[in-house]
MITI-826483 format. One record per residue: residue number from 1; y, x, z of N, C-alpha, C in turn. Coordinates in Angstrom, 3 decimals. Example, Ala and Ser with C-alpha at 12.3 -4.5 7.8 and 13.67 -1.06 7.14 Angstrom:
<pts>
+-----+----------+----------+----------+----------+----------+----------+----------+----------+----------+
: num :       ny :       nx :       nz :      cay :      cax :      caz :       cy :       cx :       cz :
+-----+----------+----------+----------+----------+----------+----------+----------+----------+----------+
:   1 :   -5.690 :   13.190 :    7.800 :   -4.500 :   12.300 :    7.800 :   -3.300 :   13.200 :    7.800 :
:   2 :   -2.250 :   12.850 :    7.080 :   -1.060 :   13.670 :    7.140 :    0.030 :   12.900 :    7.870 :
+-----+----------+----------+----------+----------+----------+----------+----------+----------+----------+
</pts>
This chain:
<pts>
+-----+----------+----------+----------+----------+----------+----------+----------+----------+----------+
: num :       ny :       nx :       nz :      cay :      cax :      caz :       cy :       cx :       cz :
+-----+----------+----------+----------+----------+----------+----------+----------+----------+----------+
:   1 :  -33.672 :  -88.136 :  -52.145 :  -34.649 :  -87.170 :  -52.617 :  -34.601 :  -85.895 :  -51.791 :
:   2 :  -33.426 :  -85.542 :  -51.313 :  -33.275 :  -84.272 :  -50.593 :  -34.051 :  -84.247 :  -49.278 :
:   3 :  -34.414 :  -85.406 :  -48.736 :  -35.127 :  -85.470 :  -47.456 :  -36.616 :  -85.785 :  -47.611 :
:   4 :  -37.096 :  -85.832 :  -48.830 :  -38.500 :  -86.135 :  -49.106 :  -39.403 :  -85.035 :  -48.546 :
:   5 :  -40.532 :  -85.391 :  -47.944 :  -41.471 :  -84.363 :  -47.480 :  -42.164 :  -83.672 :  -48.671 :
:   6 :  -42.572 :  -82.435 :  -48.467 :  -43.287 :  -81.697 :  -49.515 :  -44.579 :  -82.428 :  -49.848 :
:   7 :  -44.902 :  -82.498 :  -51.132 :  -46.111 :  -83.114 :  -51.687 :  -46.088 :  -84.638 :  -51.617 :
:   8 :  -44.941 :  -85.219 :  -51.294 :  -44.820 :  -86.676 :  -51.265 :  -44.328 :  -87.164 :  -52.625 :
:   9 :  -45.068 :  -88.101 :  -53.205 :  -44.661 :  -88.671 :  -54.486 :  -43.720 :  -89.837 :  -54.231 :
:  10 :  -42.727 :  -89.958 :  -55.105 :  -41.747 :  -91.038 :  -54.983 :  -41.373 :  -91.520 :  -56.382 :
:  11 :  -40.648 :  -92.612 :  -56.427 :  -40.172 :  -93.182 :  -57.688 :  -38.647 :  -93.231 :  -57.625 :
:  12 :  -37.997 :  -92.798 :  -58.709 :  -36.545 :  -92.833 :  -58.773 :  -36.091 :  -94.291 :  -58.824 :
:  13 :  -35.157 :  -94.639 :  -57.949 :  -34.594 :  -95.983 :  -57.901 :  -33.233 :  -96.005 :  -58.580 :
:  14 :  -32.421 :  -94.978 :  -58.321 :  -31.070 :  -94.929 :  -58.890 :  -30.513 :  -93.523 :  -58.792 :
:  15 :  -29.501 :  -93.257 :  -59.599 :  -28.718 :  -92.035 :  -59.501 :  -27.330 :  -92.447 :  -59.040 :
:  16 :  -26.852 :  -91.824 :  -57.977 :  -25.542 :  -92.174 :  -57.431 :  -24.718 :  -90.917 :  -57.205 :
:  17 :  -23.453 :  -91.013 :  -57.486 :  -22.549 :  -89.901 :  -57.250 :  -21.978 :  -90.029 :  -55.852 :
:  18 :  -21.911 :  -88.927 :  -55.110 :  -21.333 :  -88.999 :  -53.769 :  -19.873 :  -89.434 :  -53.802 :
:  19 :  -19.211 :  -89.242 :  -54.922 :  -17.808 :  -89.625 :  -55.055 :  -17.654 :  -91.041 :  -55.589 :
:  20 :  -18.761 :  -91.692 :  -55.928 :  -18.700 :  -93.053 :  -56.416 :  -18.397 :  -93.181 :  -57.902 :
:  21 :  -18.232 :  -92.067 :  -58.597 :  -17.982 :  -92.127 :  -60.041 :  -19.171 :  -91.537 :  -60.790 :
:  22 :  -19.193 :  -91.655 :  -62.074 :  -20.280 :  -91.102 :  -62.886 :  -19.934 :  -89.661 :  -63.220 :
:  23 :  -20.448 :  -88.749 :  -62.467 :  -20.110 :  -87.335 :  -62.619 :  -21.003 :  -86.637 :  -63.643 :
:  24 :  -20.637 :  -85.413 :  -63.956 :  -21.455 :  -84.584 :  -64.848 :  -22.840 :  -84.344 :  -64.245 :
:  25 :  -22.909 :  -84.255 :  -62.926 :  -24.194 :  -84.041 :  -62.251 :  -25.143 :  -85.193 :  -62.532 :
:  26 :  -24.649 :  -86.423 :  -62.466 :  -25.474 :  -87.602 :  -62.717 :  -25.985 :  -87.582 :  -64.155 :
:  27 :  -25.130 :  -87.268 :  -65.088 :  -25.537 :  -87.201 :  -66.499 :  -26.584 :  -86.116 :  -66.709 :
:  28 :  -26.396 :  -84.963 :  -66.077 :  -27.354 :  -83.859 :  -66.219 :  -28.713 :  -84.249 :  -65.648 :
:  29 :  -28.718 :  -84.876 :  -64.476 :  -29.982 :  -85.299 :  -63.873 :  -30.712 :  -86.300 :  -64.760 :
:  30 :  -29.983 :  -87.227 :  -65.344 :  -30.594 :  -88.208 :  -66.249 :  -31.181 :  -87.514 :  -67.476 :
:  31 :  -30.472 :  -86.527 :  -68.011 :  -30.975 :  -85.786 :  -69.174 :  -32.249 :  -85.010 :  -68.842 :
:  32 :  -32.391 :  -84.574 :  -67.586 :  -33.589 :  -83.849 :  -67.161 :  -34.788 :  -84.779 :  -66.947 :
:  33 :  -34.524 :  -86.096 :  -66.892 :  -35.624 :  -87.044 :  -66.729 :  -35.603 :  -87.822 :  -65.431 :
:  34 :  -34.620 :  -87.577 :  -64.592 :  -34.502 :  -88.320 :  -63.342 :  -33.841 :  -89.665 :  -63.633 :
:  35 :  -34.647 :  -90.587 :  -64.101 :  -34.164 :  -91.925 :  -64.464 :  -34.940 :  -92.964 :  -63.660 :
:  36 :  -34.329 :  -94.123 :  -63.400 :  -35.020 :  -95.154 :  -62.618 :  -36.413 :  -95.467 :  -63.171 :
:  37 :  -37.375 :  -95.535 :  -62.253 :  -38.760 :  -95.826 :  -62.609 :  -39.627 :  -94.587 :  -62.769 :
:  38 :  -39.024 :  -93.435 :  -62.977 :  -39.785 :  -92.194 :  -63.178 :  -40.318 :  -91.693 :  -61.841 :
:  39 :  -41.557 :  -91.215 :  -61.838 :  -42.153 :  -90.650 :  -60.624 :  -41.741 :  -89.192 :  -60.472 :
:  40 :  -41.511 :  -88.806 :  -59.218 :  -41.110 :  -87.438 :  -58.899 :  -41.974 :  -86.931 :  -57.745 :
:  41 :  -42.078 :  -85.617 :  -57.646 :  -42.878 :  -84.991 :  -56.598 :  -42.129 :  -83.767 :  -56.095 :
:  42 :  -41.896 :  -83.691 :  -54.791 :  -41.279 :  -82.506 :  -54.202 :  -42.369 :  -81.448 :  -54.035 :
:  43 :  -42.200 :  -80.314 :  -54.688 :  -43.217 :  -79.257 :  -54.673 :  -42.989 :  -78.216 :  -53.587 :
:  44 :  -41.729 :  -77.817 :  -53.377 :  -41.457 :  -76.743 :  -52.419 :  -39.981 :  -76.719 :  -52.049 :
:  45 :  -39.710 :  -76.076 :  -50.922 :  -38.338 :  -75.819 :  -50.480 :  -38.149 :  -74.307 :  -50.347 :
:  46 :  -36.961 :  -73.831 :  -50.649 :  -36.643 :  -72.421 :  -50.453 :  -36.644 :  -72.114 :  -48.957 :
:  47 :  -36.609 :  -70.860 :  -48.608 :  -36.704 :  -70.415 :  -47.226 :  -35.734 :  -71.146 :  -46.299 :
:  48 :  -34.505 :  -71.316 :  -46.704 :  -33.514 :  -72.002 :  -45.869 :  -33.293 :  -73.442 :  -46.324 :
:  49 :  -34.217 :  -73.975 :  -47.141 :  -34.182 :  -75.380 :  -47.532 :  -33.449 :  -75.693 :  -48.819 :
:  50 :  -32.733 :  -74.748 :  -49.383 :  -31.944 :  -74.997 :  -50.594 :  -32.097 :  -73.817 :  -51.530 :
:  51 :  -32.585 :  -73.989 :  -52.742 :  -32.872 :  -75.238 :  -53.455 :  -34.279 :  -75.766 :  -53.169 :
:  52 :  -34.598 :  -76.870 :  -53.845 :  -35.938 :  -77.443 :  -53.769 :  -36.530 :  -77.452 :  -55.178 :
:  53 :  -37.857 :  -77.411 :  -55.252 :  -38.558 :  -77.489 :  -56.537 :  -39.124 :  -78.897 :  -56.671 :
:  54 :  -38.808 :  -79.543 :  -57.786 :  -39.191 :  -80.933 :  -58.004 :  -39.863 :  -81.078 :  -59.366 :
:  55 :  -40.961 :  -81.832 :  -59.405 :  -41.615 :  -82.146 :  -60.672 :  -41.243 :  -83.566 :  -61.060 :
:  56 :  -40.793 :  -83.710 :  -62.295 :  -40.520 :  -85.025 :  -62.868 :  -41.093 :  -85.004 :  -64.276 :
:  57 :  -41.879 :  -86.015 :  -64.600 :  -42.580 :  -86.060 :  -65.878 :  -43.430 :  -84.789 :  -65.980 :
:  58 :  -43.263 :  -84.008 :  -67.032 :  -44.057 :  -82.779 :  -67.174 :  -43.235 :  -81.534 :  -66.884 :
:  59 :  -42.027 :  -81.701 :  -66.346 :  -41.159 :  -80.564 :  -66.071 :  -41.006 :  -80.293 :  -64.586 :
:  60 :  -40.735 :  -79.038 :  -64.266 :  -40.454 :  -78.633 :  -62.895 :  -39.059 :  -78.032 :  -62.863 :
:  61 :  -38.249 :  -78.508 :  -61.885 :  -36.855 :  -78.095 :  -61.827 :  -36.480 :  -77.671 :  -60.421 :
:  62 :  -35.565 :  -76.716 :  -60.328 :  -34.973 :  -76.342 :  -59.050 :  -33.674 :  -77.118 :  -58.928 :
:  63 :  -33.533 :  -77.857 :  -57.846 :  -32.322 :  -78.639 :  -57.604 :  -31.671 :  -78.188 :  -56.306 :
:  64 :  -30.356 :  -78.100 :  -56.311 :  -29.626 :  -77.888 :  -55.065 :  -29.717 :  -79.171 :  -54.260 :
:  65 :  -29.574 :  -79.059 :  -52.958 :  -29.654 :  -80.246 :  -52.107 :  -28.553 :  -81.248 :  -52.462 :
:  66 :  -27.387 :  -80.767 :  -52.863 :  -26.293 :  -81.660 :  -53.259 :  -26.687 :  -82.476 :  -54.496 :
:  67 :  -27.423 :  -81.863 :  -55.419 :  -27.900 :  -82.585 :  -56.606 :  -28.994 :  -83.565 :  -56.223 :
:  68 :  -29.925 :  -83.127 :  -55.396 :  -31.029 :  -83.988 :  -54.977 :  -30.519 :  -85.202 :  -54.201 :
:  69 :  -29.418 :  -85.045 :  -53.480 :  -28.849 :  -86.154 :  -52.711 :  -28.332 :  -87.266 :  -53.624 :
:  70 :  -28.133 :  -86.984 :  -54.887 :  -27.672 :  -87.993 :  -55.851 :  -28.816 :  -88.861 :  -56.360 :
:  71 :  -30.055 :  -88.476 :  -56.052 :  -31.231 :  -89.188 :  -56.557 :  -31.791 :  -90.062 :  -55.438 :
:  72 :  -31.711 :  -91.366 :  -55.607 :  -32.275 :  -92.305 :  -54.628 :  -33.710 :  -92.606 :  -55.039 :
:  73 :  -34.622 :  -92.489 :  -54.086 :  -36.046 :  -92.695 :  -54.377 :  -36.663 :  -93.653 :  -53.372 :
:  74 :  -37.817 :  -94.191 :  -53.763 :  -38.656 :  -94.940 :  -52.826 :  -40.030 :  -94.286 :  -52.853 :
:  75 :  -40.658 :  -94.230 :  -51.698 :  -41.968 :  -93.596 :  -51.611 :  -42.995 :  -94.396 :  -52.387 :
:  76 :  -43.932 :  -93.692 :  -52.988 :  -45.045 :  -94.326 :  -53.700 :  -46.197 :  -94.349 :  -52.731 :
:  77 :  -46.673 :  -95.544 :  -52.422 :  -47.787 :  -95.651 :  -51.485 :  -49.100 :  -95.352 :  -52.198 :
:  78 :  -49.992 :  -94.742 :  -51.465 :  -51.299 :  -94.379 :  -51.990 :  -52.246 :  -95.534 :  -51.709 :
:  79 :  -52.924 :  -96.032 :  -52.737 :  -53.877 :  -97.121 :  -52.563 :  -55.078 :  -96.636 :  -51.766 :
:  80 :  -55.527 :  -97.447 :  -50.797 :  -56.687 :  -97.034 :  -50.006 :  -57.918 :  -97.789 :  -50.393 :
+-----+----------+----------+----------+----------+----------+----------+----------+----------+----------+
</pts>
C-alpha cells in the first residue's frame, strides 16, 4: 500500500507484520477497516512522503509508511 500511486484504487489482499507476528499495528489496521476484500484509495502524500492519506470504506485515515507497508493490496482495474 505504501507504494500505491495517488488516486489509484486497490483491494486489500492481506495484512502482514514486518516481524512475521500478529502485532498491535495489524490489529489496529483491521479495526480501522483494512480487511481483505475492502477497497482502498490513496488520496495524498505529505510533503516528504510520510504520512499518507487513505480512504477505506467511508473513513479517511493518515497512515505512516511503516503502517501502510503492512497492508498488501492488488490494483483494481478499471473496466473499459
